NUBANU-263605 format. One record per residue (C-alpha): residue number from 0; x, y, z. Coordinates in pm, 1 decimal, decimal comma. Example, Ala and Ser with C-alpha at 12.3 -4.5 7.8 and 13.67 -1.06 7.14 Angstrom:
> seq|u|v|w
> 0|1230,0|-450,0|780,0 .
> 1|1367,0|-106,0|714,0 .
//
This chain:
> seq|u|v|w
> 0|12240,2|7400,1|8996,4 .
> 1|12507,2|7668,0|8962,4 .
> 2|12579,7|7886,9|9267,7 .
> 3|12392,6|8211,2|9313,0 .
> 4|12541,8|8507,3|9129,8 .
> 5|12735,1|8767,1|9334,4 .
> 6|12510,7|9045,9|9460,9 .
> 7|12543,4|9349,0|9231,6 .
> 8|12401,6|9608,5|9472,8 .
> 9|12610,9|9878,4|9638,4 .
> 10|12485,1|9840,0|9996,1 .
> 11|12430,0|9541,2|10222,8 .
> 12|12069,4|9418,9|10240,2 .
> 13|11866,4|9135,4|10385,1 .
> 14|11600,4|8935,9|10198,3 .
> 15|11347,1|8759,7|10419,1 .
> 16|11073,9|8529,8|10284,1 .
> 17|10778,9|8428,2|10499,8 .
> 18|10564,2|8127,2|10423,9 .
> 19|10254,8|8156,3|10643,7 .
> 20|10073,0|7830,1|10580,7 .
> 21|9735,1|7702,1|10691,6 .
> 22|9890,6|7449,0|10930,1 .
> 23|10264,7|7527,5|10943,2 .
> 24|10480,0|7833,5|10872,3 .
> 25|10846,3|7901,9|10805,6 .
> 26|11100,9|8173,2|10727,7 .
> 27|11409,7|8181,5|10506,5 .
> 28|11658,9|8460,0|10442,5 .
> 29|11975,5|8565,0|10263,8 .
> 30|12222,1|8839,3|10353,6 .
> 31|12326,8|9033,4|10045,1 .
> 32|12683,1|9166,2|10060,4 .
> 33|12805,5|9359,6|9754,3 .
> 34|13024,8|9143,3|9532,1 .
> 35|12954,6|8822,3|9723,8 .
> 36|12732,6|8527,1|9631,1 .
> 37|12444,2|8510,1|9881,8 .
> 38|12348,9|8194,8|10068,8 .
> 39|11983,9|8103,2|10124,8 .
> 40|11923,3|7982,6|10480,7 .
> 41|11618,6|7873,2|10674,7 .
> 42|11528,2|7969,8|11029,8 .
> 43|11569,5|7635,4|11210,8 .
> 44|11530,3|7733,9|11575,3 .
> 45|11206,3|7861,7|11721,7 .
> 46|11089,5|7922,1|12081,6 .
> 47|10921,5|7607,4|12215,5 .
> 48|11110,7|7383,7|11972,2 .
> 49|11449,8|7386,7|12139,8 .
> 50|11436,3|7007,6|12171,3 .
> 51|11376,3|6979,9|11795,3 .
> 52|11653,6|7203,1|11662,0 .
> 53|11661,8|7181,3|11285,2 .
> 54|11285,8|7205,3|11239,8 .
> 55|11218,9|7464,9|10971,8 .
> 56|10851,7|7520,3|11054,1 .
> 57|10621,1|7596,8|11343,7 .
> 58|10246,4|7532,4|11379,2 .
> 59|10028,4|7817,5|11249,8 .
> 60|9836,8|7846,7|11577,1 .
> 61|9781,0|8115,8|11840,6 .
> 62|9623,3|8158,0|12183,5 .
> 63|9462,6|8492,5|12266,5 .
> 64|9360,9|8627,6|12603,5 .
> 65|9005,2|8753,7|12637,0 .
> 66|9129,5|9113,4|12627,1 .
> 67|9261,4|9053,0|12272,7 .
> 68|9631,2|9032,4|12359,3 .
> 69|9845,3|8743,4|12235,8 .
> 70|9929,3|8475,9|12491,7 .
> 71|10138,3|8236,7|12280,6 .
> 72|10211,3|8153,0|11917,8 .
> 73|10355,8|7864,2|11717,3 .
> 74|10539,8|7588,2|11899,5 .
> 75|10494,0|7775,2|12228,2 .
> 76|10118,3|7737,0|12182,2 .
> 77|10159,2|7360,6|12135,4 .
> 78|10363,1|7291,9|12451,5 .
> 79|10259,0|7001,8|12677,7 .
> 80|10005,3|7122,8|12930,4 .
> 81|9904,8|7420,2|12715,9 .
> 82|9544,8|7300,9|12689,7 .
> 83|9513,3|7289,8|13068,7 .
> 84|9661,1|7638,0|13096,0 .
> 85|9421,7|7761,1|12827,2 .
> 86|9129,5|7617,1|13021,3 .
> 87|9243,3|7776,8|13347,9 .
> 88|9303,8|8118,1|13190,6 .
> 89|9005,4|8107,5|12950,9 .
> 90|9227,1|8151,8|12643,7 .
> 91|9094,3|8150,3|12285,8 .
> 92|9258,0|7907,2|12041,3 .
> 93|9305,2|8007,8|11675,4 .
> 94|9402,4|7780,8|11385,6 .
> 95|9355,7|7770,8|11006,9 .
> 96|9321,7|8151,2|11012,6 .
> 97|9479,7|8179,6|10667,6 .
> 98|9170,0|8028,9|10506,0 .
> 99|8958,6|8322,7|10631,8 .
> 100|9150,2|8534,4|10380,0 .
> 101|9066,8|8322,5|10075,6 .
> 102|8874,2|8492,8|9791,7 .
> 103|8508,9|8399,8|9759,2 .
> 104|8572,9|8310,8|9395,6 .
> 105|8799,5|8021,0|9494,7 .
> 106|8634,9|7683,3|9448,4 .
> 107|8470,0|7593,8|9777,9 .
> 108|8219,0|7318,4|9705,4 .
> 109|8328,6|7133,7|10017,0 .
> 110|8442,9|7411,3|10248,5 .
> 111|8229,0|7707,5|10346,7 .
> 112|8346,2|8004,2|10549,8 .
> 113|8116,3|7899,6|10833,6 .
> 114|8300,7|7564,9|10853,2 .
> 115|8628,7|7736,5|10947,2 .
> 116|8732,5|7766,2|11312,7 .
> 117|8610,2|8111,5|11422,3 .
> 118|8837,6|8406,5|11490,3 .
> 119|8839,2|8560,3|11839,8 .
> 120|8574,3|8819,7|11913,2 .
> 121|8689,0|9162,3|11797,9 .
> 122|8968,2|9020,9|11580,5 .
> 123|8973,8|9024,3|11201,1 .
> 124|9191,4|8800,2|10986,1 .
> 125|9408,0|9109,2|10933,1 .
> 126|9479,0|9135,0|11308,7 .
> 127|9567,0|8766,4|11334,5 .
> 128|9789,6|8779,9|11027,1 .
> 129|9970,0|9083,3|11172,0 .
> 130|10024,2|8915,0|11511,0 .
> 131|10157,5|8597,4|11349,3 .
> 132|10375,1|8790,4|11100,8 .
> 133|10523,7|8997,2|11385,2 .
> 134|10606,2|8676,2|11573,9 .
> 135|10782,1|8520,4|11272,0 .
> 136|10980,9|8840,6|11224,4 .
> 137|11086,7|8842,7|11590,7 .
> 138|11192,3|8475,3|11562,4 .
> 139|11398,2|8555,8|11252,4 .
> 140|11563,3|8854,8|11420,4 .
> 141|11653,1|8645,8|11725,7 .
> 142|11790,1|8362,1|11511,3 .
> 143|12006,5|8592,0|11295,9 .
> 144|12148,2|8784,1|11591,0 .
> 145|12228,8|8461,0|11778,3 .
> 146|12380,1|8258,1|11493,8 .
> 147|12588,4|8517,3|11306,2 .
> 148|12914,5|8671,1|11427,0 .
> 149|12853,3|9015,8|11575,7 .
> 150|12485,5|8941,8|11531,9 .
> 151|12350,8|9251,2|11708,2 .
> 152|12558,1|9495,5|11505,4 .
> 153|12479,7|9296,2|11188,6 .
> 154|12108,2|9330,4|11256,1 .
> 155|12139,3|9701,0|11334,0 .
> 156|12304,6|9755,4|10995,2 .
> 157|12030,1|9564,1|10814,2 .
> 158|11702,6|9636,6|10994,6 .
> 159|11606,0|9931,8|10771,8 .
> 160|11714,2|9756,2|10452,1 .
> 161|11508,9|9436,8|10459,3 .
> 162|11319,9|9321,6|10149,7 .
> 163|11024,1|9101,0|10245,3 .
> 164|10881,9|8830,1|10020,9 .
> 165|10534,7|8708,0|10120,6 .
> 166|10407,0|8390,7|9956,4 .
> 167|10042,7|8307,6|9898,5 .
> 168|9835,7|8038,4|9722,7 .
> 169|9794,3|8056,9|9345,5 .
> 170|9426,6|8146,1|9392,9 .
> 171|9488,8|8458,4|9600,5 .
> 172|9445,8|8786,9|9411,1 .
> 173|9499,4|9160,6|9451,8 .
> 174|9271,6|9211,9|9754,9 .
> 175|9442,2|8925,8|9941,8 .
> 176|9786,3|9067,2|9859,2 .
> 177|9661,2|9403,9|9979,2 .
> 178|9556,4|9263,2|10315,1 .
> 179|9884,5|9076,5|10355,5 .
> 180|10065,8|9402,9|10282,3 .
> 181|9854,1|9583,3|10543,0 .
> 182|9934,0|9307,6|10794,6 .
> 183|10306,5|9358,2|10726,6 .
> 184|10266,7|9727,5|10807,4 .
> 185|10061,1|9655,6|11121,3 .
> 186|10328,0|9405,8|11230,0 .
> 187|10597,1|9672,2|11202,7 .
> 188|10789,0|9504,1|10920,0 .
> 189|10784,5|9821,2|10707,5 .
> 190|10658,9|10177,1|10756,0 .
> 191|10334,1|10289,0|10593,6 .
> 192|10510,6|10493,8|10325,2 .
> 193|10564,5|10443,2|9950,9 .
> 194|10923,3|10340,8|10029,8 .
> 195|10800,8|10091,1|10288,1 .
> 196|10538,4|9945,2|10053,7 .
> 197|10808,9|9896,9|9787,1 .
> 198|10997,1|9663,0|10020,0 .
> 199|10710,7|9411,8|10032,7 .
> 200|10697,1|9163,2|9744,0 .
> 201|10457,8|8879,0|9665,6 .
> 202|10510,6|8539,3|9504,7 .
> 203|10269,8|8253,7|9446,7 .
> 204|10342,6|7933,1|9633,9 .
> 205|10358,3|7752,3|9300,4 .
> 206|10630,4|7979,1|9163,7 .
> 207|10824,2|7974,1|9491,4 .
> 208|10814,6|7592,6|9482,7 .
> 209|10949,2|7597,2|9125,6 .
> 210|11242,4|7810,5|9240,1 .
> 211|11310,2|7564,9|9523,7 .
> 212|11305,0|7269,1|9284,7 .
> 213|11546,6|7442,8|9046,4 .
> 214|11778,0|7556,1|9327,3 .
> 215|11781,3|7205,9|9478,5 .
> 216|11887,4|7050,6|9147,3 .
> 217|11564,5|6854,6|9119,5 .
> 218|11486,0|6978,2|8769,2 .
> 219|11836,0|6941,6|8618,4 .
> 220|11749,6|6658,7|8377,8 .
> 221|11426,1|6826,2|8272,1 .
> 222|11606,4|7156,1|8207,8 .
> 223|11870,5|6986,3|7992,1 .
> 224|11600,3|6814,0|7787,6 .
> 225|11407,5|7139,8|7738,8 .
> 226|11086,6|6981,9|7867,3 .
> 227|10795,5|7116,5|8069,2 .
> 228|10713,3|7040,6|8431,8 .
> 229|10417,2|7070,0|8663,6 .
> 230|10458,0|7167,8|9029,1 .
> 231|10194,1|7031,1|9267,0 .
> 232|10239,3|7204,5|9603,1 .
> 233|10016,6|7009,9|9840,5 .
> 234|9987,7|7197,1|10167,6 .
> 235|9758,2|7206,1|10466,7 .
> 236|9482,3|7426,1|10327,1 .
> 237|9538,6|7449,3|9953,5 .
> 238|9692,5|7249,8|9671,7 .
> 239|9859,9|7476,1|9413,4 .
> 240|9916,9|7347,9|9059,6 .
> 241|10150,0|7534,1|8821,4 .
> 242|10310,5|7435,0|8488,3 .
> 243|10632,4|7569,9|8338,1 .
> 244|10855,9|7524,0|8036,3 .
> 245|11234,2|7569,8|8036,8 .
> 246|11305,8|7797,7|7740,1 .
> 247|11679,8|7862,5|7770,3 .
> 248|11943,2|7712,4|7998,5 .
> 249|12208,9|7985,4|8002,5 .
> 250|12083,0|8209,3|8140,9 .
> 251|11796,5|7999,9|8272,5 .
> 252|11462,3|8128,7|8148,7 .
> 253|11127,2|7974,2|8240,3 .
> 254|10780,0|8044,7|8104,5 .
> 255|10444,4|7953,2|8252,0 .
> 256|10254,0|7736,0|8003,4 .
> 257|9912,3|7718,0|8171,1 .
> 258|9710,2|7933,9|8405,3 .
> 259|9800,5|7844,3|8764,7 .
> 260|9532,9|7664,1|8964,1 .
> 261|9445,7|7643,8|9332,6 .
> 262|9206,8|7404,5|9507,1 .
> 263|9099,8|7385,9|9871,9 .
> 264|9190,6|7019,3|9916,3 .
> 265|9493,4|7026,4|10146,2 .
> 266|9554,9|6793,1|10439,6 .
> 267|9314,2|6983,5|10667,2 .
> 268|9029,1|6848,0|10454,1 .
> 269|9137,7|6492,9|10546,6 .
> 270|9110,6|6578,9|10915,5 .
> 271|8777,1|6754,8|10856,6 .
> 272|8629,0|6445,7|10690,3 .
> 273|8764,3|6225,8|10970,0 .
> 274|8596,0|6452,5|11226,1 .
> 275|8258,3|6422,1|11052,0 .
> 276|8299,6|6044,0|11035,5 .
> 277|8393,1|6006,9|11404,2 .
> 278|8114,2|6237,1|11518,1 .
> 279|7858,9|6026,6|11330,6 .
> 280|8001,0|5689,2|11439,9 .
> 281|8025,3|5783,5|11807,8 .
> 282|7697,4|5977,8|11840,4 .
> 283|7546,0|5700,3|12059,6 .
> 284|7869,0|5602,2|12234,0 .
> 285|7997,3|5714,4|12571,1 .
> 286|8307,5|5832,5|12383,5 .
> 287|8118,4|6064,1|12147,6 .
> 288|8175,2|6366,4|12371,6 .
> 289|8367,3|6669,9|12252,7 .
> 290|8673,4|6603,2|12469,7 .
> 291|8727,4|6243,7|12353,1 .
> 292|8670,1|6328,0|11987,2 .
> 293|8921,1|6612,1|12014,0 .
> 294|9177,7|6373,7|12164,2 .
> 295|9111,3|6125,6|11883,9 .
> 296|9151,0|6391,9|11616,0 .
> 297|9477,7|6516,1|11765,9 .
> 298|9619,5|6163,7|11755,1 .
> 299|9475,5|6106,2|11406,9 .
> 300|9637,8|6424,9|11275,8 .
> 301|9980,8|6361,3|11429,7 .
> 302|10010,4|5982,4|11403,8 .
> 303|9738,6|5795,8|11211,9 .
> 304|9703,6|6021,2|10906,7 .
> 305|10075,8|6067,7|10825,2 .
> 306|10153,9|5692,8|10811,5 .
> 307|9843,9|5566,2|10627,5 .
> 308|9955,0|5402,3|10303,9 .
> 309|9740,8|5097,8|10220,2 .
> 310|9362,8|5051,8|10214,4 .
> 311|9412,1|4677,9|10275,4 .
> 312|9528,4|4741,7|10631,8 .
> 313|9336,3|4881,7|10929,2 .
> 314|9443,3|5198,2|11110,1 .
> 315|9415,8|5286,1|11478,3 .
> 316|9351,6|5598,9|11681,8 .
> 317|9470,5|5594,0|12042,7 .
> 318|9291,7|5795,9|12310,7 .
> 319|9193,2|5777,2|12675,8 .
> 320|9318,8|5473,3|12865,4 .
> 321|9329,6|5093,1|12840,3 .
> 322|8992,4|5079,7|13014,4 .
> 323|8813,7|5247,7|12721,3 .
> 324|8610,0|4978,4|12540,0 .
> 325|8303,8|4984,8|12313,6 .
> 326|8285,9|4694,3|12070,1 .
> 327|7989,5|4845,1|11881,8 .
> 328|8207,3|5131,3|11754,7 .
> 329|8529,5|4927,3|11731,0 .
> 330|8697,1|5069,8|12041,6 .
> 331|8916,8|4827,1|12231,8 .
> 332|9165,0|4909,1|12509,4 .
> 333|9174,4|5277,8|12424,7 .
> 334|9214,9|5227,1|12051,0 .
> 335|8953,8|5297,6|11783,7 .
> 336|8994,6|5089,5|11470,4 .
> 337|8933,1|5225,9|11121,4 .
> 338|8916,2|4994,7|10821,6 .
> 339|9135,5|5066,5|10520,1 .
> 340|8839,1|5177,5|10303,1 .
> 341|8721,9|5409,8|10583,2 .
> 342|9063,8|5574,1|10599,3 .
> 343|9076,1|5594,2|10222,5 .
> 344|8743,2|5778,1|10216,5 .
> 345|8905,8|6065,7|10407,3 .
> 346|9182,6|6102,6|10147,2 .
> 347|9012,9|6018,0|9818,0 .
> 348|8820,0|6344,1|9757,4 .
> 349|9150,0|6533,3|9780,8 .
> 350|9318,1|6292,8|9539,0 .
> 351|9027,2|6316,3|9292,9 .
> 352|9036,6|6697,1|9300,4 .
> 353|9413,8|6703,0|9248,9 .
> 354|9386,2|6463,5|8954,2 .
> 355|9111,3|6677,8|8796,9 .
> 356|9326,3|6989,6|8836,7 .
> 357|9624,9|6812,4|8678,8 .
> 358|9409,0|6707,2|8383,9 .
> 359|9283,8|7065,6|8337,2 .
> 360|9642,5|7193,3|8334,4 .
> 361|9745,9|6934,9|8073,5 .
> 362|9453,4|7025,4|7849,4 .
> 363|9520,2|7400,3|7857,1 .
> 364|9902,8|7391,4|7861,2 .
> 365|10062,5|7535,2|7548,6 .
> 366|10338,2|7271,9|7564,0 .
> 367|10323,1|6902,5|7664,5 .
> 368|10413,3|6826,1|8026,0 .
> 369|10641,0|6532,9|8105,5 .
> 370|10715,1|6545,6|8477,8 .
> 371|10525,0|6638,1|8793,5 .
> 372|10703,8|6743,2|9113,3 .
> 373|10503,3|6685,1|9430,5 .
> 374|10610,5|6913,3|9717,0 .
> 375|10461,2|7055,5|10036,8 .
> 376|10363,8|6905,8|10370,8 .
> 377|10078,6|6691,1|10232,2 .
> 378|10325,7|6545,0|9978,9 .
> 379|10473,8|6340,8|10265,2 .
> 380|10157,8|6125,8|10276,9 .
> 381|10255,0|5779,3|10148,0 .
> 382|9895,8|5708,3|10039,5 .
> 383|9866,5|6032,6|9841,4 .
> 384|10203,3|5980,2|9674,4 .
> 385|10154,0|5615,2|9574,2 .
> 386|9801,0|5668,1|9442,3 .
> 387|9884,0|5987,2|9255,4 .
> 388|10189,8|5815,7|9110,1 .
> 389|9976,0|5535,7|8971,2 .
> 390|9721,7|5774,7|8818,7 .
> 391|9977,7|5991,7|8638,1 .
> 392|10180,3|5686,8|8528,1 .
> 393|9873,5|5560,4|8342,6 .
> 394|9871,0|5878,0|8130,2 .
> 395|10244,9|5875,6|8060,3 .
> 396|10365,8|6123,5|8320,9 .
> 397|10646,1|6083,8|8574,1 .
> 398|10584,8|6183,5|8937,8 .
> 399|10881,5|6289,3|9150,6 .
> 400|10867,7|6355,0|9521,0 .
> 401|11198,0|6504,4|9635,0 .
> 402|11349,8|6324,1|9932,1 .
> 403|11469,2|6657,3|10074,2 .
> 404|11257,2|6832,3|10335,0 .
> 405|11011,8|6996,2|10095,0 .
> 406|10809,5|7162,7|10368,7 .
> 407|11067,7|7442,6|10348,9 .
> 408|11025,0|7471,4|9970,8 .
> 409|10807,9|7784,4|9966,4 .
> 410|11012,9|7992,4|10213,2 .
> 411|11349,3|7915,8|10052,9 .
> 412|11194,7|7940,7|9706,1 .
> 413|11065,5|8285,6|9799,3 .
> 414|11420,1|8411,3|9859,8 .
> 415|11534,8|8256,1|9531,3 .
> 416|11243,7|8429,0|9355,1 .
> 417|11363,7|8768,6|9477,4 .
> 418|11724,3|8699,5|9377,7 .
> 419|11678,6|8528,4|9042,4 .
> 420|11332,5|8572,4|8883,0 .
> 421|11360,0|8263,7|8661,9 .
> 422|11004,9|8300,7|8530,0 .
> 423|11002,9|8544,0|8238,8 .
> 424|10642,0|8495,3|8122,9 .
> 425|10318,9|8409,4|8301,1 .
> 426|9972,1|8305,7|8187,1 .
> 427|9696,7|8538,0|8305,4 .
> 428|9402,6|8381,7|8485,3 .
> 429|9138,0|8647,9|8420,4 .
> 430|9030,8|8909,0|8167,6 .
> 431|9103,9|9261,7|8291,2 .
> 432|8942,8|9586,0|8182,3 .
> 433|8722,9|9871,0|8297,1 .
> 434|8363,2|9990,9|8262,2 .
> 435|8298,1|10272,8|8015,4 .
> 436|8024,6|10468,8|7846,7 .
> 437|8004,5|10381,6|7477,7 .
> 438|7866,1|10586,8|7186,6 .
> 439|7506,7|10490,4|7117,7 .
> 440|7449,4|10308,7|6787,3 .
> 441|7082,9|10276,1|6689,6 .
> 442|7173,6|9994,3|6446,4 .
> 443|7314,5|9771,8|6720,7 .
> 444|7046,5|9554,3|6889,0 .
> 445|7249,9|9548,1|7212,8 .
> 446|7242,5|9928,7|7218,0 .
> 447|6873,4|9950,6|7135,0 .
> 448|6785,6|9712,6|7420,6 .
> 449|6969,8|9948,5|7656,5 .
> 450|6842,1|10274,8|7506,8 .
> 451|6651,9|10353,6|7827,1 .
> 452|6991,3|10431,2|7985,4 .
> 453|7104,1|10684,6|7724,8 .
> 454|7307,8|10978,9|7856,0 .
> 455|7389,9|11303,3|7676,2 .
> 456|7744,9|11417,6|7750,3 .
> 457|7856,1|11785,9|7759,0 .
> 458|7994,2|11755,9|7404,6 .
> 459|7655,1|11640,7|7279,4 .
> 460|7759,5|11276,6|7241,5 .
> 461|7487,1|11024,4|7323,0 .
> 462|7625,9|10729,3|7517,7 .
> 463|7503,7|10426,1|7707,2 .
> 464|7673,5|10296,0|8024,0 .
> 465|7786,0|9951,5|8146,1 .
> 466|8006,5|9858,7|7851,0 .
> 467|8307,4|9644,7|7944,7 .
> 468|8630,4|9757,4|7778,7 .
> 469|8889,5|9476,6|7792,3 .
> 470|9253,9|9578,6|7828,4 .
> 471|9399,9|9230,9|7867,0 .
> 472|9196,9|8931,4|7750,5 .
> 473|9232,2|8572,5|7864,7 .
> 474|9211,1|8332,4|7571,2 .
> 475|9097,4|7967,9|7581,8 .
> 476|9454,6|7838,1|7573,9 .
> 477|9579,5|8113,8|7799,8 .
> 478|9730,3|8454,0|7726,3 .
> 479|10099,8|8474,3|7808,6 .
> 480|10248,3|8805,9|7920,9 .
> 481|10615,7|8872,9|7986,2 .
> 482|10755,6|9027,3|8299,6 .
> 483|10710,4|9407,2|8294,3 .
> 484|10517,4|9385,8|7966,2 .
> 485|10256,3|9660,2|7951,7 .
> 486|9905,0|9641,3|7814,7 .
> 487|9716,9|9967,5|7773,2 .
> 488|9405,3|10122,1|7626,7 .
> 489|9312,1|10485,4|7572,6 .
> 490|9013,4|10661,6|7728,6 .
> 491|8892,1|11014,9|7791,6 .
> 492|8664,1|11195,2|8030,3 .
> 493|8468,9|11513,6|7960,4 .
> 494|8308,2|11763,8|8193,8 .
> 495|8157,9|12112,3|8201,1 .
> 496|8367,3|12188,1|8511,3 .
> 497|8745,1|12191,3|8453,4 .
> 498|8814,3|12119,0|8821,6 .
> 499|8652,7|11775,6|8801,4 .
> 500|8930,7|11668,9|8561,8 .
> 501|9212,5|11750,0|8805,2 .
> 502|9200,5|11401,1|8952,4 .
> 503|9143,9|11090,9|8743,9 .
> 504|9046,3|10748,9|8867,3 .
> 505|8943,9|10424,9|8704,1 .
> 506|8822,9|10095,2|8841,4 .
> 507|9006,6|9786,0|8719,5 .
> 508|8746,4|9515,7|8667,2 .
> 509|8817,7|9145,5|8624,7 .
> 510|8591,4|8906,5|8435,4 .
> 511|8580,7|8544,7|8556,2 .
> 512|8342,1|8396,5|8300,9 .
> 513|8409,0|8182,5|7996,0 .
> 514|8346,2|8434,1|7715,9 .
> 515|8650,3|8554,3|7524,8 .
> 516|8485,6|8886,5|7439,7 .
> 517|8256,8|9000,5|7723,3 .
> 518|8088,3|9325,3|7621,3 .
> 519|7839,2|9419,9|7894,7 .
> 520|7859,8|9398,1|8271,3 .
> 521|7482,6|9355,1|8304,0 .
> 522|7525,2|9017,1|8129,7 .
> 523|7670,0|8765,0|8379,5 .
> 524|7705,9|9038,2|8645,9 .
> 525|7822,3|8774,6|8894,2 .
> 526|8133,3|8721,0|8678,1 .
> 527|8258,3|9081,1|8711,0 .
> 528|8453,7|9191,5|9017,7 .
> 529|8621,8|9521,9|9102,2 .
> 530|8985,0|9432,7|9160,8 .
> 531|9135,7|9770,7|9238,6 .
> 532|9109,2|10142,4|9168,0 .
> 533|9390,4|10351,0|9021,5 .
> 534|9422,6|10724,4|9079,0 .
> 535|9629,9|11000,2|8920,9 .
> 536|9675,6|11373,7|8977,3 .
> 537|9625,8|11553,7|8645,7 .
> 538|9583,5|11900,7|8792,2 .
> 539|9897,9|12033,0|8619,2 .
> 540|9760,2|11956,8|8272,8 .
> 541|9618,6|12261,2|8089,7 .
> 542|9265,5|12180,8|7972,6 .
> 543|9156,4|12364,3|7659,2 .
> 544|8792,7|12480,3|7642,4 .
> 545|8596,3|12304,1|7370,7 .
> 546|8269,3|12416,8|7212,2 .
> 547|7988,5|12162,7|7222,9 .
> 548|7621,5|12125,8|7151,4 .
> 549|7546,8|12235,9|7508,8 .
> 550|7814,6|12499,5|7551,2 .
> 551|8178,2|12495,6|7660,3 .
> 552|8324,1|12174,4|7806,5 .
> 553|8664,6|12024,2|7883,3 .
> 554|8818,6|11682,7|7821,4 .
> 555|9111,2|11482,2|7959,4 .
> 556|9259,9|11192,3|7765,7 .
> 557|9444,5|10916,3|7951,3 .
> 558|9555,5|10555,8|7920,7 .
> 559|9502,7|10275,7|8167,9 .
> 560|9820,2|10069,5|8182,2 .
> 561|9827,7|9715,7|8322,2 .
> 562|10145,4|9524,9|8408,8 .
> 563|10030,6|9169,3|8464,7 .
> 564|10354,2|8978,9|8409,0 .
> 565|10459,6|9029,9|8769,3 .
> 566|10333,2|8809,7|9048,9 .
> 567|10133,7|9103,9|9178,4 .
> 568|9907,2|9300,6|8943,0 .
> 569|10023,6|9656,3|8889,5 .
> 570|9819,2|9928,5|8726,0 .
> 571|9855,6|10298,5|8664,7 .
> 572|9716,2|10589,5|8465,8 .
> 573|9927,1|10748,6|8192,1 .
> 574|9866,8|11079,8|8014,6 .
> 575|10044,4|11346,2|7810,0 .
> 576|10160,2|11660,1|7985,8 .
> 577|10142,0|12018,4|7861,2 .
> 578|10494,7|11993,5|7717,1 .
> 579|10407,9|11677,7|7525,9 .
> 580|10598,1|11450,0|7760,8 .
> 581|10453,4|11125,0|7891,3 .
> 582|10334,0|11151,0|8251,8 .
> 583|10274,1|10866,6|8493,3 .
> 584|10130,8|10931,8|8829,5 .
> 585|10162,9|10964,2|9100,4 .
> 586|9931,4|10667,3|9057,0 .
> 587|9811,8|10456,6|9342,7 .
> 588|9655,3|10114,4|9360,3 .
> 589|9381,2|10090,9|9619,3 .
> 590|9242,6|9744,6|9676,3 .
> 591|8866,7|9728,0|9672,2 .
> 592|8844,6|9651,3|10045,1 .
> 593|8983,2|10001,4|10112,8 .
> 594|8795,9|10213,8|9857,8 .
> 595|8516,2|10323,3|10090,4 .
> 596|8750,4|10418,4|10371,7 .
> 597|8970,8|10629,7|10145,1 .
> 598|8692,6|10846,2|10004,4 .
//
């Protein structure tokens, strides 16, 4: 891959990408000096990992004190003897907190929210995210100041000009991005101002992984051939599947060819299934107590699971001491034996789900896919790789697993995303629109069946509510939108009181069902979700009085504009000012979690 282009900005800046994963997290950055080509670097030294310099990730774990303050995070929370200290000080352990943020719409046949390790009393996922984000930021600051010449003065010159890139699974949506943005503010990364908000950017883990693969030269042959690729980012909590086509090579331009997918079948599911199996097997054994099973699972997660590769060979879990024996449950000299098929049963549901997701992507992709790149922490599993390789080989696909350390793919890819934006078009996953009143038509059976809800507006118009007005529609083969491409639709609001038209707002609704033309929100109501609300101040617009059947009334016309080609959905209200000029805003996106509090 060619070197990064020289930075065209006029002032020095810092780009910092954070990959907060379910099981492990990392940070990458690049210093942008005007006229110079930036270099993407990973943070490779963290507190508690001094003996493992070069590690680009830390465990996504925390210990809290009972008063809600943080005791330790990351590698410091995994130090030898930490469990004894936690017991003595009555600390609360937190792991897998990222999965508490997942949208309810994400496929969760196997994992329910109640199955997740609980958060500490009085703490929301937002608090935990903020504490962990603050820790990663402090680690990055310490690393940069210690490893660069004149590090302290360098940091001082950059600390107010940092652009943050936060990655998230393909299945996360606007509300999840909103909470991550709030966590960044709570963590002190940026101030709670429009300027501060503008310094926080979002990228899907799938797209960040694509950038890493391109930057690492892994896709060179595919790019030259003009073919399409699929990125399977197999992590701890989720597996993200994304498909792209290389449209031009100079400059490089990439387009998404299928709607990105996300499944909750990461490596934590393997451990979860192993836990259920061990609990059942040992329920009548002296070693079925909570302490021994925890020790077994820790060893399984760190040693047994990562090296499993063949169902024809047994696997072993060490725990306790040489005196631990129970032949009935296959425990001998402190080792529990698992047969190959038993081990395979922990992995196979994840493999089956990944294969199904790959098949869905191939069926909906607008261009044929030739190569799959397997990245992420779970990609290191020899069993997953060899079995997935065989499955995709049978359908004519090539599977590549880069031999570089792909656990840093998302963080470094996040920096590349900010600098280069290779992806010029994306496929939308949902149909977006809003709910409107529609003119009553006595000849339309749908209208007649809803005639009990008729409303007479100030102008005398007879309308019925609950009509869905689509602004951007997802088609069966996917609807592709280009970066910064705008989709809009015109609306108007009327009122007897002119003051009520000084502020406009509209709810952006997403439809998750299978219909290409959903018309009513009272049909499949479970498929409609409020994604965000946009506001605008139209008080400066002169409203002309209009005569109507019921006296004088006023009206305000406006457009709802959606920009869905970016990795984060943007929306705003547009209208025409008194001088005929187009007006936009100030418009604000408020994620649905915050609507009640802001009223």
